[in-house]
C-alpha positions in Angstrom: 10.5 7.2 -0.8 7.9 3.7 -1.6 6.2 2.3 1.6 3.5 -0.6 1.6 1.1 -1.0 3.9 -1.3 -3.9 5.2 -3.3 -5.0 8.0 -1.0 -7.8 9.2 1.4 -8.1 12.0 4.5 -6.5 11.6 6.4 -10.0 11.6 4.5 -11.4 8.7 5.4 -8.2 6.9 9.2 -8.8 7.2 8.4 -12.0 6.1 6.4 -11.5 3.2 9.1 -9.0 2.1 12.0 -11.0 2.4 10.8 -13.7 0.3 9.8 -11.5 -2.3 12.5 -8.8 -2.1 10.8 -6.1 -1.5 13.7 -3.0 -1.7 10.7 -0.7 0.6 9.5 -0.7 3.9 5.9 -2.9 4.5 4.0 -1.1 7.6 1.8 -2.6 9.7 -2.3 -1.3 10.1 -3.4 -4.1 12.7 -5.8 -1.6 13.9 -7.5 -1.2 10.8 -7.2 3.1 11.2 -5.1 3.9 8.0 -6.5 1.1 5.6 -10.2 2.5 6.5 -9.4 6.6 6.1 -7.2 5.8 2.6 -10.1 3.5 1.5 -8.6 0.4 1.6 -11.2 -1.2 4.3 -14.8 0.1 4.7 -14.3 0.0 8.5 -11.7 -1.5 11.0 -14.1 -4.7 11.0 -12.5 -5.5 7.4 -10.6 -9.2 7.2 -7.9 -7.9 4.6 -7.3 -4.6 2.5 -8.0 -3.8 -1.5 -5.4 -2.5 -3.4 -4.4 0.6 -4.5 -2.3 2.7 -4.4 -1.9 6.7 -3.2 0.9 8.8 -5.2 2.2 11.4 -2.7 3.7 14.2 -3.3 6.6 15.8 -1.4 4.0 18.8 -0.2 1.9 15.5 1.2 -1.2 16.2 -1.2 -2.2 12.8 -2.8 -1.6 13.6 -6.4 -2.2 10.2 -8.5 -4.9 7.7 -6.5 -4.3 4.0 -8.6 -7.9 2.7 -7.1 -7.8 -0.5 -9.0 -4.6 -2.5 -8.8 -3.3 -5.2 -10.6 0.3 -6.3 -9.6 1.7 -7.6 -12.1 0.9 -4.2 -14.3 1.1 -2.1 -11.3 4.8 -1.0 -11.3 5.3 -0.5 -14.8 2.3 1.7 -14.6 3.5 4.0 -11.6 7.0 4.8 -13.3 5.3 5.5 -16.3 3.0 8.1 -14.5 6.2 9.3 -12.1 8.9 9.6 -15.8 
């Protein structure tokens, strides 16, 4: 399962998802608590989140961390790592 998350409101995420044809859900973290917990923001006053990704195993453990994500290259790298 693939999920995205941002600090934007659900309506904005839905529009973004539809505009770019994402085949996965974009969740909203308006409180920024998830972003802080996963290292995408230093604190809940952050205006935006850093682009990071995690591969989380079926057991709920983090298997891979992508601390720096370049959107154009990232899907290929993740597919390679999962393959």
